[in-house]
Steps between C-alpha positions, in 0.01 A plus 500: 500500500682824385732529191810463712378163649395376154830590329707356775302176477535481129878534525520232772292263285707554203813433706357179646384384177841548341678322792248216487554446136874491551476247784265278308755487215769382750272231629414396140865458413563291815204287424325590818118536517399821657136404564571277804796663674542410861580757762836346565628587151416874546783727615416764749636866500723396777647215299573728203683749738702225652610379164623853400687541815666169480626589137636832628629385835868443419802709565509817288855537386681832405490374137128448507434838678713660227307333221169597658595869538636503154138449388361777720796740485397828646700769684754353742580829686156484665226263585177467706391252769134397559400582860168402667351761733433321823219729598309510170625171328551706184819425297717756337837522324759747636840591350781395737716770642830461693402789726141370591407575854824659597497804717497744203231289292184720472275191562635451845384851589174431325547754221316423189775545249504250205809294486586613151502872619702427817848655502627219712397221273754244414360201312603149581633312199348175373723195530481121466432457871166694461406310187562169669308591805207600284509158329583291798380697800682685776470661830259793584369710221694307243236235498254731324704544179650784314416731215716650220495804294500409123604841362871515523688832558601538149126488386520135368323184615557128447129404496148627497236368728118547500391525860143364552542482880192647675708550823183460709261221518190709454394842368455626863130592447322193385716214620497361141819337382603643162550197280509692170874508522504129399307559190735802408816279554358227273426764231860629527644158480292437194649815334859382593442166345365644181807721472748218604592676826617257765330650808509352847206526731546521882228477744569785738595446865149617608336251280261783387696592181770410260815627328569438136877499435671575162879472501776666301842384407658812633408829642315713235381862525182521707323718236564211253384237737180702581430572142525121429262427784232756390525396139458141601163588656407709198590218264306252715188718494468416132407136582426473875237674700653751753200578722700705736747792468673386821765332283652844445538549868670153545828544311825544692716690482254784509745771386745556222731687725571504871424817673796671689554283814215278407463124518236420258227245559554182699413147430523198737736224402339168434552159675482661852530179713232588740231587248609194298369273779153633414552447121556872453805689369528207261511458130172355356378370164211640293256297722643655807660173613846541676792354294653196690850623424510887543874529411457299176217717371680821609823425327332372194346835409626650188655852529445757231785691341497870451514440123199278522300763702595763238363272226181436688450871541576566128269221382210600735524855420495436120192276523291709737235708347573869489798465732764764465822563706377849625209334694582413864542134536382509861164641388365265244139588630546834325547355154223564270491152319219453254260217510532213256189341324647150535494530875117501504268219399194676390387833673633674801223467756465811713262546798450839662402504866694647798800457267587369162496111490659313200447137468822307457389150377565600124819714562858390472741597780663782305192707458381426856822643634464813271154557633638464862779746416256777415402504872863528624748778532824560678472610861639852518589456877712193409701690236536810713642289792722308271646821354599638837600162665213447729351164595209367281423207740130607524464632145407302189685575175159482321162624588241264346135572516372187331438139610400171379157372617328172400616495135496880455758766500366796695641849414374848585216661303712783385695277266197409274608754222854356491366141460264606227778695320739211511235262366404745218859548396537124432153435373414282812123465554377558843163460676402716799244382752376786723420399862542847636234652711286726279323669807158619479388814311424814687305811377747780508577824308784737489381852583825690477709633208835367401790742416663463158801318651271236660292409204781298318585336838139369532480383141823315524444328822149386419629310194674264747387265770796584715795738528644802668422871456812691590411863544670789680365652818195733432408313195172407655523127538184471721302677225642271232427190709143612558475513121629135484218385733240691292634335181521134616180522717604206720528475877836641599757486785745777558821377689695756704826481700455835694206572709543872431358426147183339600300835546647639183381198296166500666448873437619461133276197424202670667548815289580353165259208489127467489411146647145381431497193731298407798664511831606143578399320822725350753468294800609649850682279755160446677341369184293806394458615153608857413577708196832666433498875525734543200548331171870542534641271773820486699718224641744639746613281805185381676293746325319343211216670322563334160210499257639282214412793269796740539724443800821657627732274699827511671706212387603405838135446593441249226692210652444444870546201730624296204192561292417728205196730510202311370416764242848498327379252226185677420628810338525547128753783510782583731675830511828520704602864593877558551561182330872515513442329832365192319838330561430477866418144626156612627391631163658224298300250718181694437554527124572133485180427664245725313350385171360835374478546123631867517801578711654859471779680701559872520814666619713828473822304541506140330874456580604361829816574706546121548470427128212263544256688269503190267286327755234800455505445126457124525233506767286787351621547140731734316487873493224575258504875518749743630465877584836611643590762740683665223185533300323614810758779543457598137111499510500689830663794318716622794873473564616186681844586658765334717728736702827324584648599835848377574568451864831505686464188699826307504593163638840345554677262255482220750129517507464527115578145444296320758236741620167336569199692349363578849834668594498707184137626563606571870770733373266709282180514710697638789722736308439865613646672201301279258176573702567874503522487114151329485353750747620801312364352177155445664489851633565646146238264365242638735611861419422413128145390593547129426357204688769256584497139638820392682556128484725285728518135553547560872234607757758662730638713217148592392414600852818719524441673163129560599613670819741719316267616208201571708572868489550496134144490393135572612429126512737213564390144513681166594400154362699211627444146615452618852154633406205270510276456188236722661756767568622489138149556387464808735825644384413453130162670568672798649742525215212507251342784702805722479408818284708543175635834636662341803839335484533134575775235563457125522764286663457127468670161469517367153279196564218711627450706199558212240216311344159670531609834632318778332565870569521693176634827645846366551738635251851455649667194647808500733678161492661514856630140475618343170313221323615296198236301333325659188166375626540693830613810316207484266269440800626793687500738207139384432389677815571832306325404181136574582347800345425801729395842416807750471753211493751610234801267578607215726850479646688212673796609728744217474778492756810326361740365758750440223800428725337192658531226226166329580299830460690603201402181323143550611491860355613348169187264507279802591642694212396218261152494656461885468585475131239220450214693663562829319682711751766760409779675698460837663751687708267716720152532624427786265701371201345321214637180349866485432497379137258284284706189582701560832479131588682263257573141464768299310310530170470881481777664708808475281433761241412774757782391735762522222353843388549624863858382485582681190336824628717511819702818541723428799478166688369145484485294821407123450443288796464128406566216739547248221731515207511310160768531242264557212324793676828653622646487150193651356486784755886564440437551130189686540634756733842548333403804310338667795814439711705665214277800550597512871203311655579325821389137535493358851415140575385372821519122565604226747868435586604174325532314831139582608344276238388156630510338155732490200856572475617819672764527242222542228358799694845656545565464125176677405550779757868551373364511141270786604765669683734500201216627287490804712205409727544603867430209728338510841515162662272420786476221752146568636194516305513629146201662348382480140472841337631733235533884589549745213638849579393453860131546393361239268457158688445143367413281793354144530597133497726494201874464511609763246837328426367138483244307301155613542228275669162462343334624831708816523326830551629855518378853569638811349466820694663840470573597851813660657354402847477129418840506324661663812326244737655210292840659485505580868442130584769379244763764547421642839447855379220735565257657250714816454822322442734595229681293244808532722362256762380274232845487341634410856265202519 
């Protein structure tokens, strides 16, 4: 029996015991013996259903329908009906439209356009007729019931509801019915009772879930209602065990504000007559018995006033430990609440195995919930979707890596330091039982020599049983890990994601380690005994030469046909290369299975683009030692430069607002003018005896560039996904055989020269298609970081498609990444760095920027899409003296009616104020860039709105370039590089 079956059975037993106790109490009160009940006195399910129907089967009057809907008052301008698909039998709710299936309806022509995005949509209004049909039955689809939208158009709601409906009978894989929701509902009901909240439980129409309703006296702001709901859970966690974080996904409404044109989340109305026949869609008591009189229990529920809700919130906030208003109420799992001595009877019993197991029999609910909370964090994908109005149907609000198993709370091994720290802070005694696999000792010595940068990394990592080494490309991670093995002297497994790394690791381990062990024996499929030919084994696909001494394995080869590799639990040490991949399901499953005492991860880029790096830290441990790309750049002793190249790619205003990323990439990768700029730069690069790599995310663009640069150099190579692995090896061999005096170009797709690619001669990178993530930028830049004789600088050519909003934002992110990894600005292939700090952030730009403004001799142009009164007033005051000296100040910003938020009158007022102060105003209706140009030469460019409040993530570059200034002005004012002030005045 697996853990799922055991937990489900325990829940069912508890439920039956509770129900049995209740029924016995009723029999005792009636004086009926329950030891000799005859079958004739037992009611069948059918009898119970009939009783419910009889109680409901009377005429639903208009008054009754009104009273019913007054309890579940959602939007009335739109509603949904439940429809059963005749082919699949699946049920779904669909918003009702007056134009459904008319000739111009997209669905009739089989166009897959969501109803909410359809220009022909005309929602049907909800009226009493629909409510009555829902309660009493009707013709056609009406018999399946209706659903409402709780979040009203003015961002208020009249109730909150916790939706515990599983929507499907099984999980789709194991055919096991999820009964855990019943326990969750019981816990929530206990919380409500403890806090005098009169909640109503409804068994859902599917019978596989429930809704818990809490009603308000009037419509209140949704943000207040949701705050109340989350604080109710948080307050409950002090006294009731919350074993799941699914509660935070259950609360409706799910948003504080309706997105433009959005409907919010749907909830089915209760008392749907058809489901009621089966005992579902009905109100039930705490023992899951249906109330005989559904109307009486519904109308007896006490509604909460807005004043009472505010009082609850105030009282709960003041009593909650370390609560403060600046914390997000929706993310209570992020609060760092301390342990309390009184919550533990004796010691905290900790067992270390494949995870951390903490025994719960001597722990109060509050500390149990605090321990669980350590293994939970907000799902970045959920909040990203919520911010831009996308559906989160398939996304949990919380990612929880823990579980409850047979009287223990199980949390990932990387949280041990946090547990010990919290216990020490409060003087709580703890006892650790170590059930991890110690492995077996091996005779191994390190025969290499560590560089000075590597010595502290080894010393720090060896002090810990688990953790991550974050070290920049070319740090020598394989050398350092070889030293790990020699220090710990236990059998070790190296886990890899990329097959391209297998030979690198095998070569490094063979070179840096002396292993004094006998070759192990193995049994062939025919039963013969043979000895391995090497002490370092490999596990890759069907190829398995593992020795149990030191093995290298592909993670995908360790779990096959539903079973883990038999050796996985034998190793004393696990080393995971490129461990930023640890958040993947495959690696998480493996790390949850292994019991090795020592588990280390190594990576150059610990941050993930999807924000799930917390999973890495929980599963492996925190970053114990970090050697950054910036430190590498400094230690390398050569210039690390980025050369910004502004392109002239332009798109229309219509496309700016709704352009899909694929459309945007299509524009730039097929733009001839842009490509000609890249080709000219490559040619100059070769003329200056540099060795460039040209990166694109597209195979066809890579092929086209390869064809056009073949005449530029003595040797030109192409690496894309079209090549086989064997062809890749042959190409790399040819590249390594090119003499130093011959020129060379490599054209490749980004993925092909990512992790594991090693070609030290490269010193220049052309970013033919833009990227955004800091991890990707660091990885690409890392291809240039390896030492090579004669290399005196590395340069990244960055092509900035600044007039396409998406790419302009991506450059701002790259700019931040360049600053982090120690790169500086240059303005030509033969030019050295621009200034000591040519890339700035919000913390260090202001003094230099203001100095530049004060040193202007003729003209200031500020292009700022967003305005704020404080910043505008500050700039008017700051530049007044310069204006009196005859300096022109030109402001470029959006026309007032262009803004999609705020009051256009406010923008007009600010613009008029600047105009009266002598600023010349250029109002645009297409894309507005973010820059300041001083005397048509000094350029500040980046993500900052220069006339609005700075953002903490803002980054800027400062360059002195008449060419770049002219390119920006040409886009804004429609003038060429040789234009005079006359044309600028005309603008």
